[in-house]
N, C-alpha and C positions, 0 to 999 in steps of 0.2 A: 278110622277109615271103614272098618267093618260095620260100625253102627250107622254111618251115613249111607253106605251102600244098601244096608238092609232097609233103611227108610225109603230109599229110591225104589228098590224092588217092590216094596209094599205099595208105594204110590203108583207104580207103573205096572202092577200086576195085570191090568187089563190089556197091556201091550203084548205081553209075552204069552206064548203057548205053554202047554203043560211041561214040555221038555226044554223050554228056553228060560234063560234068566236075563234080567236087565243089568247090563254092565254099567251104564249110566243113562241118565235122562235129563234133558233141559226143557223145562216148560211142560204144560199139560196139553194134550191133544183135544182142545175144546173149541177150535176155530176162533180163538181170541189171543191177542198178544199183550194184554194188559199186565201180565206178570213180568214183562221184560223191560229193560232200561229204555228211557226216553220214549215210552209208549205214546204214540200219537203226536210226537213232536220231532219230525225228521230234521228240522233246522238245527236242533241241538246236537245232532250226531257228532259233528266235528269237535265240539266243545267237550263232550263226554268220552269220545274215543279218538284222541289225537295221535295215538301211537301208530306207526306204519302197519303193524300186525298185532292187534289186540289178542290176548291169550286168555281163554277161559279154562281155569284149572278145576277139574272135577274134584269135588270134596272140599274145595276152598272158596271158589268164586260163587257169587250170588247172582242169579239171573236178573234180579231187579236192578242190579248195579253194573253187572259186567257182561251181559249179553244183550245186544240191541234188538229191539223189535223189528228193525229194518236193516237190510244189508244192501248198501248202495253199490252201484256200478259206475263205470267210467263215464256214463252218459248223464250223471247227476251233478250238475254244477254246485249245488248246495253242499255237497260232500267233497268238493275239490276236484271233480271230474277225473278220478283215477280208480284203479282197482284197489279194493280194501280187503285183503285176506283176513279171515277170522280163524284162529287156531283153537282147537280143543285138545287139551293135554290130559291124559289119564294114565293110570298105572294098573297093570295086570299082575296080580300076586303070584300067578303060576304060568307055566308054559301054556300058550293057547292051543286049544284043540277044537275040532269039530267045525261048525259053520257059524259065522257072525252075520248078523243082519243090521245094516245101517238104514234107519228110517228117518227121513226128513220130511216133515209136514209143514206146508206153507199156507198162510192165510190168503196170500195174493202175490201176484207179480205185476210188473208195470204193464199197463194196457196196450202200449204201442211198441215199447222197446224191451220186451222181456229178455233177460240176460242169457248168455251162455254160462251155465252154472257149472263150476268145476269142483270136484272132490279129489283131494290128493292125500294119499297114504304112502309115505316113503317115496319111492321113485315112480309109483303108478298114479296115473291121473285119469279120471273119467270126466267126460264133458257131456252136458245135458242141455239141450235147447228147450227151454221152457215155453209153455204156451202163453199167449197174451192173457193178462189178468183183467180184473174188473175196472181198473181206472183209479184216478186220484181220490175218489170218495173214501176208499178204504184206508187212506193215510190217517184218518181220524176215526173211522168206523170200520172195524174188522169184518162186520157182518156184510159189508158191501163188496167184499173181495170174492174171488173165484179160487177156492182151495186147490192145491196141487200136492202130489206126494212123489217123492223119490224113495224107492226101496231097493236095496242092493243085497244080494247074497255074496259074502266075502269069505275067501278061504282063510284058514287060521294062519297060514304062513305069511300073511300080510302084517301080522302083529307079532309081538315078542313079550317075554316076561319083563316086567319093569315098565319104563316110561314109553308111551306111545303118543302119537300126535296125528290128528286129522285136520287138514286145512281146507276151508271152504272159501270160495270166491265167486263173484260175478265178473267174469273176465271181459265180457262185452255187454253192451246194453245197459239197462237201468236196474232198479231195485227188486228185491223180494222181501216179503214180510214173513216172519217165523210164527208158527203155531207151536210146534214141539220138535225136538230132536232126540233120538235115542239110538243106542247101540246095544244089541241083544246078542246072546251067545247060546248055542245049543252044543255043548261039549261032545255029545254023541252023534251029532248030525253029520250028514255027508253033503257035499256040494251037489246041487242038482245037475243033471246033464244039461249041457249048453243047448239052448234052443232060442229061436227068435221070440223075444217077449213083445217087442213092438217094432213096426216098420212104418216109416213115414216117407213121403215123397213131397217135397215142398218146392213150388215154383220160385225162382229167384229173379232178380233184376238183371242177371248177368248173361253174357253171350261169349262163347269161345269162337275162335276161327280155326277150323280144321280143314286142311286141304282146300283152302280158299272158299270154304263154305261156312256160313254162320250157323252155329249150333246153340240152341237155347239151353241154359244150364238149369238143371233141377238138382236139389240137394236131397240125397238119400240118407236117411238116418236109421240106424239099426241099434236096438238095445237087446242085449242077450240076458238070459237068466243066469249065466255063469261064464267065466272066461273061456275062450276058444282060440284055437290056433289060427283059423282063418274063416272067412265068410265069402260065399260066392253070390254075386249080384247078377241078375239077368234083367235086361231092360228091353221092352217092346214098345214101339211107337211108330205110327205112320208106315207100317209094313216093315220097319227095320227091327233087327234083333241084334243085341250085343251082350257079351258076358265078360265079367271080370272077377278075379279072385283077390281079396284083400287079406294079406297076411301080416305078420309082425304088428299086430294091433297095438296102438300106443296107449290104449286105455283098457281097463279090465272088463268092462261090460258094454261099451258103447263105441260106435264109430259113425263118422259122417263123411260122405264123399260127394263131390260135385260130378255130375254126369251130364254129358251133352246129348240132347235130343234134337230132332229136326225143328228148325224155325218155322213158325206157321202164323199166318195172319188170322187164322180161325182157331177156336178152342181145340186143343189136341189131347187125346186120351193117351196116357202113359201108364203102362203096367210094369211093375217092378216085383221081382221075386228074390227073396233072400234065403239062402240055404246054409245051414251049419250042421255038420255031422249027419247029413242025410235028411234033416228035418227042415221043411220049407214053410215060408209064409209069403203070401202075395198081397199086393194092394194095387188098385188102379185109381189114378187121379186125373182130373181134367185140368190141363194147364192153359190158362187164358193167354191171349196175345200180350206181348210186353213191348212197351216203348223202348227204343234204343237211345238211351240217355247220353247226353254230353254234360260233363261236370266241369265248369270253368272255375279254376282256382286262381284267384288274383292274390298271390301271397304278398303279405306286407306285415309290418309291425305297427301296432297302435301307438300314436304319439301323444303321451300324457306328459306335458312339459312341467316336470316337478312333482308328479304324484308319487312315483316310486323312488326317485333319486332327486338330488338337487338339479336345477335346470341345466347347468353345464354338463353334468354327467349324462343326463337324458340325451342331450345333443350328441355327445360322443358315442353313446350306445347305438343310436340310430345311424351314425356314420359308420360304426363297426359293422352294422348289418349290411350296408352298401358294400363295404370291403368284402365281407363274406359272400355276398351275392355275386360279386365279380369273379371270385374264385370258383364258386359252385357252377356258374355258367360255363366256365372253362372245362370243368369235369363232366358236367351233364348238360349238353347243348340244348335240351328241351326245357331246362329250368328257366323260369323268369321271376323277376322280383318287381315290386311296386313300392315307390316312395309315397306314403299315404298323403303327405302334404309337402308343399314346396319348401317349408322351413327346414325339413330334413336335408334337402339338397343345398340350401343356403349354407348350412353349417358344414356340410361335407366339402363344398368348394372353398370354404374359408380355412380348412384345417388339413387338406391333403396336398401332396406335391403335384407338380405338373403332369407327371406320367400317370398317376392314379386318376387324376381329373380327366385326362384324355381318354383313359380306358372307360371311365364311367360315361362320358359324353358319347363315345362311339356305341356303347351298348344301349344307351338311351335312344340314340338315333335308329338303331336296329330293332327297337321295341323289345329288347331283352330286359330292360329296366324301364318301367313306366313311371312317369312323373305326373302326379295328380295336380290339378290346377289350383286348388285353394291353398292359401298361404298356411293356414292353421285350421284346426277343428274349431271353428269360430262359433260363438253364441250369436246367431244371426240377429236376434232381437235387440241386442245391445249396439249393433252397428249404426253409425250415421249413414246417411244416403251415400256420401262420397266414400266412406270407409268400406261400405258394402261393395261399391263399384270397383274398388281396388284390390279385392281379394285374390284376383288371378293375375295381377300385374307381374309378379316375379316369375311365375310359370311361363307367362307369355314372353317375357324377356329371354328366357332360356330357349324358347321356340324361335324367337326372332334372331337371336345372336348365334345360336348353336344348332339349330335344326331339330331340337328335341320335340317329339310329337306332342300335340296339344289339342285334346278333344274331350277329355274326361275329367271329372272331379268326384271326390268322395268326402263325406263327413262321417266319422265313426264316433261312437260313444254317445254323442248328443242325440237325444231321441227325436227331436223335432226341429224344423226350420220354418222361417216365416214364409208367407204366401208369395212373396216376390222373388224367392230364390230361383225358380226356373227362369224368370224374366232376366234376372241378373246374369245367370249362367249363359243362357242363350244369347243375350246381348253381348257377352264377352267372347262368343265364338265357341262355347262349350256345348256339346250335343248330348253328352251322357253324364248321369249322376247316380251315385249309389250312396245310400244312407244306412250304415250299420248301427242299429238301434240298441241302446242299453235302456231297458224299461224301468230302471231304478228311478223312483219319483217321476216316472212318466208312465204310470201303470196302465192307463186306459188306452194308450196309443198302440193298439195291436191289430186293428182291422185292416190297416193298409198292407200288411203282409199278404193277404189274400187278394189284393187288388193290383199287385205288381208282378211282372214288369208292367209299366204303364207310361203313358205320356202325361207328364205333370205340366199343366198349363199355368202361365203367369197372368197377372192382371191385364196385360196388353195382348194376350192371345199367343204369345210365343211359348215354345215348349222345349222340354228336354225329355229324353228317354230315361226313365227313372226306375230304380228298384229299391224297395225297402227290405232290409235284411234283419233277422232276429238277433244279431250279435255283432259286437265290434270285431270279432275274429271268427266268423262263421266257418271259414275254411278249416280252422283248427278242429272243428267237430267231425270232420271226415276221418280223423285218425291217422293222417299221413305222417305225423311226427312220431308215430308209435311203430306199428308193424302192419303187414298186409292183412292179417286176420282181424286186427282191430279196425283197420280202415274198411274192410269188407262189411263188418257188422254195423259200424256206425253209419256208413254211407247207405246201406240198405234201409236202415231206420229213417234216415233223412228223405230218401227218395220215396219211401212208402207214404210219408207225410205229404209230399207234393202230389202223389197219385190220388190221395184222398181229398185233395182240394177240389172244390166244385168247379172252379174257374181257372184251371191251369192246363190248357191244351198243348203247351209247348213241350219240347223234348230236351230242354237245356235248363240247368240251374246254375246259380252263381254263388260262389263262396268268396267273400271278402276276407282279407286278413289271413294270417297264419299263426301269429302269436299276438298276445295282448300287450298290455301296458309296458312299453319300452323294453320288452324282452328280446333276447338275441335269437336270431333265426336258428332253427334246428336243422342241422345238415342232413338229417334222415329224411326230410321231406322229399327231395328229388329222388332219393333211393327208393322209397316206398312207392312213389308215383311211377317210377320206371318198372318196378316189379308188378304193379297193378296193370299197366298197359302191356307188359309182356305176357301176362296171364289172360287178360280179358280184352275182347274186342269192344264190348260195351258193358257198362257205361264207360265211355272214353274219359280219362282223366287228363284234362288239358290245363297245364300250367301256363297262365296267360298274363298279358298286361291287362289292366282294368277295362280297357275299351273293347277287347275282343268279344266278350259276352254280348255286349250291346250291339256290336256290329252284326253278330250272328242273328240276334233276335230281330233287329230292324230289317235285315235282308229277308228273313223267312216269315216273320209274323208282324211286321211293322204296321200294316193296315188293319190288323185284328186287335190291336192293343186298346184297352180302355183309356179314357181321358179323365183325369182327376183335376180338380181345382180347389184351391183354398190353402189355409195355413194349418200347420200342425200345432200352432201355439208355441209357447216359450217355457216349457217345463223347467229347464235347468237355469234359465235366466234369473229365477228367484234367488239363487245363491249370490247374485250381485248385491242383494240387500244385506248380506252378511258383512260387507265392508263398504258401508254407505259413503264414508268420506272419500275413499279412493275411487269409487264408482262415480261420484259427483265430479271429482277432478278430471277423470277420463272423459266423461260425458261433456263437460264444458270444453275440454281440449278439442273434441270433435268440431265444435262450433268455431272456436278460435282459429283452428287450423284451416278450416274452410274459408273463413273471412281473410285470414292472412294470405292464403294462396291467391285469392282474388286481387288483393291489393298489390302483392309482390309481382304477379304476372302482368298486371296493367302497368305498373311503374316501370318494369324492365322492358315492356313493349314501347312505352312512350319515350323512354330515355335509355339508349343502348349502354350507357355507362353504368346503369343500375344492374347489379348482379342478381340473378335469380338463384337463391340458395337451395338448389335441388337436393343436395345430399342431406341437409338439415331437415328439410321438409319430409323427405322419405324416411329419415330416422324417426321423426316425430310420429308419422303414421304407423311405422313399425311398432313403436312402443304402445301406441293405442291398441293395435291389433293384438299384441301379446298380452295386454291386460284383458281384453275382451275374449281371448281364447279360453276354452272351456275348463282348463285345469286351474283351479283357484288356490288349491292348497295341497299339502302333502297328505298321504294316506293316514298320517298320524294327526292331522289337524284338529280333529274333534276328540278322538279317543285318547290321545296323549298330546295335548296342546303345548306342553312345555318340552316336548322332544326336540332335540337339536335340529332334526330335519324339518320339523314343522316350522320352527322359528326361522331357520335359514331359507326355506322355500318362500315364506311369506315376505321376508325382507327383499328378495329379488322380485317377486310378483308385484308387490305394492309399489316398488320403485318404477315399474313400467308406467303406472298411472302418474306418479309424481313427475317423472321425466317428461311424459307427454304433456302434462300441464305446463311445466316450466318452458319447454321448447315452444309450445304453441303460443304462450304469452309473449315470449321474446320475438317470435316470428311475426305476431300480430303488431307488436310495437314497431318492429323493423319495417313491415309493409306500410303501416299507417304513416310513419315518418317519411318513407320513400315517396309515397304518392303525394303527401301534403307538400313535400319540398318542390313539387312540380307546378304548384298553383301560384299564379301571379297574385301577390299580396302587396297592398300599398301601405298598410300600417299594421301594427301589432294586432294579431287576430287569433281566433280559434278556427281551425279548419275542421268542420264536422263531417265525418265520413259515414255514408250509408252503404253497406255492402249488399243490401237487398236489391232485387231486380224490379222494384216498384218504388215510387216516391213515398217518403214517410214524413209524417209529423209525429215526433216522439220525444220521449224524455231523454235528456242528456245529464249525466252525472260527471262532474269534473272538479278537480282540485285547483282552486285559484287563490292567489295571495289575498289576504284581507284588504278590502278597499278596492279590489279589482272585480269587474263584472263585465258581462256582455252588454255592449252598447248597441242595442237593436230593439226598436219599439215593438216588434212582433214576437220577441222572445222574453216571456216573463220568467223571472228568476226568484230563487229563495235560497238562503244560505242555511245549511243544517250542519252544525259542527264545522269540520274542515272541508265539507263538500258543498259545492254549488249545484243546485238543481235548476234545470231550465227546460222549458218546452220549446223545441226547435221546430219550426214549421217548414214544410215543403223542401225537404232535402231530396234532391233528384235521385233517381234509380241508379244504383252502382255508381254513385257520384258523391258530390261534396257541396257544402255551402260554407262560405267563410263569414264568420261573425267577428266584428271588430271588438277588441278588448279595450277598456279604458277605466280610468278611476271612477269609482262610484261609492260615495260614503254612506248612502242610504239603502244598501242592498237589504231587502226584507229578510228577516230571520224567522225561524219557527216560533210561534207564540202559543201559549197554553189556551185550551178551551175547556169548558165545563161539560160534564155529563158523560153518558155512555153511548153517545151517538156521533157519527160523522156523516157528512154528505157532500155531494158535488151536484153539478147540474144534471148528471146522468144517474147517480145512485145515492141512496141513503142506506146506512147500515146501523143496526142496533146490536150491542154486545151484552153478553151475560157476565155479570161480575163474579160469578162462581167459577165457571170454566174458562172465561176469557174468550169463548168462541162467539161466532156471529149467529144471532138468533133471527135476524131479518136482513135480507139484501133485496131492496126494492129498486127495480128498474123504473126510473121516473119517466122516461120516454114512453115505455110500454104500459106504465101503471101496473106492473106485474111483480109479484113476490117470487123470488128465485129460490128461496129456502123452503124445503118441505117441513112444515111445522109439526107434522105427525111422526117424523123420523125419530129414532132413538138417540141420535146425536145431532149436534149443531154443526154449522159450517166452519171448517178448519179446526174442529175440536180435536185435541191431542188425545190419542188412545194408546196407552201402554198395555200390551196384552201379555200376561204371564201364564205359565202352564204349557202343557203339551209334551213334556218329557215322556218317552216310551209310549207315545200315542200314535194314532192314525195320521196325525199331521206330519209325523216323521216317516213312518212306514205304514203302508196301507193295510197290512194284516193285523195291526195293533188295535187296541180299544179306541173308541172315540175320544177325541181330545177334550179335556176339561179346562176351558180357558176362563181366565178372570180378566175383565177389562177395567183398567184404571184410567181416570181422567183427573185433571186439576180440580181441586175442591175450593180454592180461593184464588182470585186473581186481582191484581192491581191494574186499573185502567187509567191511562193518561192520554187525553186527546190534545192534538196540537194543530194549529193552522199553519199552512205553508203559503200564506198570502194568496196571491192570485192563482197559484198552482193548484191548490186543493187542500185536503185535510188528511190527517194521519192519526190512527189510534195505536198507542204503544201499550202492550199488555205484558205483564210480568206474572209468572206463575211457576208452579212446580208440580210434579206428579211422581208416582212410584218409579224408582230407579232413574229419575230425571230431576235432579235438584234445582235446575234453573231452566226456564223456558222464557225467551223474550220474543214476542211477536210484534211485527209492525204491519199494519193494514193501511194502505194508502188509496185514496180516490182522487182523481184529477178532473179539473174543470174543463180541460181541452182534450182529454183522452177518455174515451168510453172504455175504461179499464179499471179493475181492482187489482192492485199488486199486494202480495202477501209474502212476508219473509219471516220464517221461524228459525230462531237460533236456539240450539239445545246444548245443555251440558248433560251428558249421558253417563251413567255409572256402568262400568263393564261387569258382565256376569256371563257364566257359561250355562246357566239355567235357560231352558227354552223360553224365547220371548219374541215379540214382534212389536213394531211401532207403526201407527197409521195416523193420517190426518183425514178426518171425515169430510165429505162433500155431498151432503144429501140434497141434491137439487130437486125442486118441485117440477114434475113433468107428468102429465097424463099421457098415456099411450106412448111411452118414451121410445126413441130410437137412438142408439149409441153408434158413433163412428169414431175411430181412432186412427192415428197415423203411426204406421210401422215403417221399417225401411222400404222405400220405394212403393208404398201402397197405402191407400186409405180404405179401411174396411170396417165391417160390422162384426162385433164379437159373437153374435148369435146366428150369423148366416154364413160368413165366408171362412168356415173352419172345416178341416178334414175330420172324418169320423175318429173319435177318441182324442181329439185335440185338447190341449190344456185350456180349461175354462175357469179355473179357480183364481188365476191371475193373468195379467196381460202385460206386455212390455211396449211402452209408448215412446214414440220419437219426439214429437213436439206438442201435439194437442189431442184432446178428447172433445167431441161434440155431443151434446145432449139435445135432441130435438123433441119437441112436443107440439101439440096442435096450435098453440098460440105463442110460442117463443122457441128460440134456440140459444143454448148456452155453450160457449167455448171455454175450455179450461186448459191451461198449459202447465207443464212441470219441467222446468229447466234442469233440475238437479237429480231427481229420482225417477227412474224409468218404470217402476212397477206400479200397477194399478189393479184393484179388484172392483168388479162391477156387482152391484146389488148388495153385497155383504163382504165382510172381511174373510180372509182365508181361515176356514175351520177344518181343513183336512178332509173335505168331502170327496175329492177327486171326481168332480162332476162330469157327467157325459152329456148333459143338457144344461142350458143356461136360460131359463125363462126370464124375460125382461118385464118386470112388474113395477119398477120405480126408477127414478132418475138418480139413484145414489151411486157414488163412486168413492173409493178410498185410496188415497195415496199410500202405497205399501212400502214405506221408506226403509224399514229395517226388519231383519229376521235372522235367526240362527237355527232353522229347522232341519238343516241337513245333518246327517250322522257321519259324513266323511267329506273330504275335498274342500268344502267352504270353511269360512272362519267360525270358530266356536263362540265368539263373543266380540263385542265392540263397545267403545266408550269414547269420551272426550267431547270436543266442541264440533258441532255439525250445524249446517245451515240448509234449509229446504225452502225453496221459493216456488210460488204459484201465482198465476194471473188468471183473471176471469173477465169475460166480456159477454154481451148478450145482444140479440137482435130479434126482430119479429119472425124471420124465417131463416132456415138453415142454408148456409152457403159454404161449401167445402173450400172454395177459393179463399174467402175471407178468413175462415178458420185456419187454413194452412198458413196464410200470411201472418195472422195473429200469433200462432204458435212459434213460427220462425222468429218473429221480431222479439218475442219475450225472451228468447235464448240468445239473441244477437243485438245488444243495445247499440245505439249510435256511438261512434268513436270520435274523440276529440284530440287534436294535436295543436299545441300552442306554438305559434311561429311569429317571428319578427317580420318586418317588411322584406319582401323578396321579389323585386320587380323582374320583368323580362323572363318570366318562366313560361313554359309551353302551354299550360292550361289556363283558361280565361279566369279573370277575377270574378268574384261574386259566387256563382254556382254553376255547376254543369253536371249533366249526366254523362257517364262513360259507356253505359250499355242501356239500351231501351228495347223492351219487348212489348209489342203492341197488344198481345193477347193476355188478359189477366189470369187465365187459367194455366198459363205456362210460367213456371218458376225456374230461375237459375239456381241449381243445386250444387254446382261445382265449376271452378275455373282454375286453370293451371297452365304452366308452360308445357307444350306438347313434349312427349317423350323423345321425339326426334330432335328436339332442340330448336326446331323452327315452327313458329306458329303459336297461336293462342287457342287453347281448348276451352270450349263452353259446354256444360252439361245441363240439359233442360228436361223438366219433368212436367207432364200434363196431369192436372189434379182434379179435373171436373168429369173425367170419364167420357170425353168426346174427342174424336179425331180433329186435329187442329193443324193449320199451317201458320206458324208464327213469323212475323217480320222482325228480324233482329238487327238493330242499328247500333254502331259504335261511333258516336258523333266526333270524338276526339282521336280515334284510332284508325289509321288508314290500313286497309287490306284490299287485296285484289282477288284472292281465291278463297273459296269456302268448300270444305269437303265434309260430307257426312261420314262418320266413322262408327265402328262399334265401340263398346266400352273400353277395350284395350287399345283403342286408337288405330285400328286397322282401317284404311280407307275403304269406303263402300261405294260412294258416288259423289260426283261434283254437284254443288248446289248453285243456284242462280244468284249472282251478285249484281245489283242494280242500284246506282246512286248511293253507294255505301251501305246498302241494306241487303241482307241475305234472307231468303225464304227457307224456313226450316219446317218440313212436315214431321209431325209427331203422332204416333198411334194413340188412341184413347188409353189413358192411364200409363202411357209408355214413357221411355226416356230416349232422348236424342243427344248424340255427342257430335259436336261440330268443331273442326279445326280451321281457323282463319289464318291466312298468310298474306 
């Protein structure tokens, strides 16, 4: 020990005066922290210092391993957002004498939230409010910091012979960085006489109320050269003088007191004099005017269904929070709670007794418990149009049946929403919306913080009052779960951030959440909030339901708010590519459910004996929503994929997609049979159903007994294996056409062709025998090549992309991704003729991690369409990977448009600042327009698409459109949490292509919808005397081609038929809607949740429906 101390004294000789000796020293005072642990790598702090209170033992510990360069505070999420005490233990060989000097030299402190730094020795604690530092650049470069020093003279009686300990902590605020620490001793020294070493007067954000007068609070800080019994403070401002004596100091050399001075709308000079033992120091500061802030805290718990616990336990934990909120409201009448999503309430109502449910509903009606309108924290880009429209149905049912207020919605965690979100919400009667953003893998979406609150405008011009927030539980940052001092410090830092914003003239801020992922509410929250409001008049801490902030902002600032338009993109939807099979099941279930509801609602309207299976329909939509909900996996899903929670969570999550698929198929079959049973049939027939709102000539695939075929001269057929293919002409809109079945011995079958080429009267295609991809796709009508021959890849070329572990494609601060792209290197081509129908190329190949790829490419003589089906056998791996199919279309000066939920938009124009541009989520189609052609591409099974290039982890903030290339982004496992770590097995990805001379969004929308919704066939024997006419009939006719039927169902009231219409050409339209076989007398325009708005004119069985440009109209017919 003596040898080590001698070395330290020698090293530190420059620190000590002639009569001082160095007791210990950690680090060198050189304005550098490189000698300390995790130097320049603050993210590694928790890994290297996991203990609650790390201890540095003088003489045994090594600064390079045991003392961190950075000391985090509770405002540092990367360190767990808590206080991190650091202890220094040392031994004194003799009884201490004289004076000790503790010297702490810092390289820097946080630039905006410098901490309250505490030094504790035994029972004595000193608190030091540090100055703002140089900023985050010093985290990797100590020279960028602003050094600070704390130096204390300490009496010997603070120490003892033997073991001693000094504990350092950042009690509030953020981090400090260390340069050097030392304890020195002058055994013959004497403590200096106490005098004021420093005196500070700091304006605060706070106001007291004294004798019904508002008083501005300033914070007076005094640091002494030595301990003293008391300090006298004299305050002079605006002609007022006051004096106070502070005794029984709780620290050995410092004190801090809040002092009230007159409130002033102008700058106010404040003079403070501090006196100790007859020695005084004065200072005068100018206190600027201060906004009187209101802080709206909408307390809630974030709903991560399965991330922290299995889904049933998550449901119960959120129900327990409602139970706790009910009790807290009884104890603290000002307390309020919010149910983040309606799913929380659904589970509560299903598991609590009548009395508890009654208590909840009464508090909800009183706005003591707020119920937010969205069913779950949905990934909006994955929703179908109708699924999107139904997001608020449960919350509105609570409003309709129980009087629960209904005006506000929130999404938390998910960083971005699609551009039609405000239109959907406003259309459902929601006026207010908050988005608590988690910027993980949504790194660039930060600019909107400074643009909110704002009016977010949808494609049709409707708006919601919107606020973007920096956290899923921003209210937690106020520190109300801790104590008043913590809340004071944290809230000050937050408000100072708002005051520094260039465009924030408001006097209110909003805090969503209170606790994060499925955590239980902290009962200290209402206690600290009450203590706050008892102490301060302003900022006022308002525990509120979610709508109260918006009501205040709208009333006071509504006409001053900016208006924003566009989509945030779909950052987190890329995770759906980690489970491509289940995503395809759910995506197809959306379509089947929509068609099933159309058929079931029409059948039950035409025949009252037909039951409309509302419960099963609702359950199927519920399963689809719970799959599209943002929690994909357990927190263990990637880091410990074999953990029982990861396995159990995915078993439940994936079952949502499986159940939605099975239920939708059963309902579609039930609906098709129900409607077909109402058609007058004279002989054995196929009833071909078209659920689209326009007439169709399209492909039908049906299984018929051998020797049986369609007896119809207009319907060419070909038998391929067990399936009969037929082109059925002129099937009426939302209607049917009956085709007679009969014996036919000479049904054409698929016949082999020679060569690497197939053709129809519309297209000719050439294939590469190496990759199996399409090298040429010629539009014969336009005499136009559709494949970019200069592109790196060919059309429908399979791309398996390996690499990316620990790279920027996973986390943005990591090195650039080194990706390797693999394609098939040998393919077997087999062309076949489908008789009069067309031709097909069958390609078999393999590639890296993909032992089998079977592709079928079909062209039709009577349909201007190329259909592509890719069936894969994929090997599972947890190494980072992605799979794409390339579509490099030839286009000069290209313009892309794509369909998202309830909007058709451009990826390079209709996006909010910082939106996701590396991938997009497509509903039915992408359109590529050039000067001489327009190409429409559809993707029934896989929602993700990249424009221009594959995803390389660029996190782009701009998307220059220089080519016509797009990539179906069908698989990836780039996430480091939540989503699936790998996938394998049998998968199918279908695509369709058409082209024309000019772009037409109406035709593109119809084409994309039809590709995902094939004609449906029902075999039936003769059934005379049925209500629907023989042959064919339309059941719904819409005269305007730019108006599409996107949903039909039995009205929630049980009476009436609901139709949902969407305008796709961007022009206001009045559509004439006719139901030739369905009688109705009344028509009512409703909002999306079926609240009547106005009566519509009905004349001769036709209703006139006005629709805003790019808008949605909902009509109920009775």
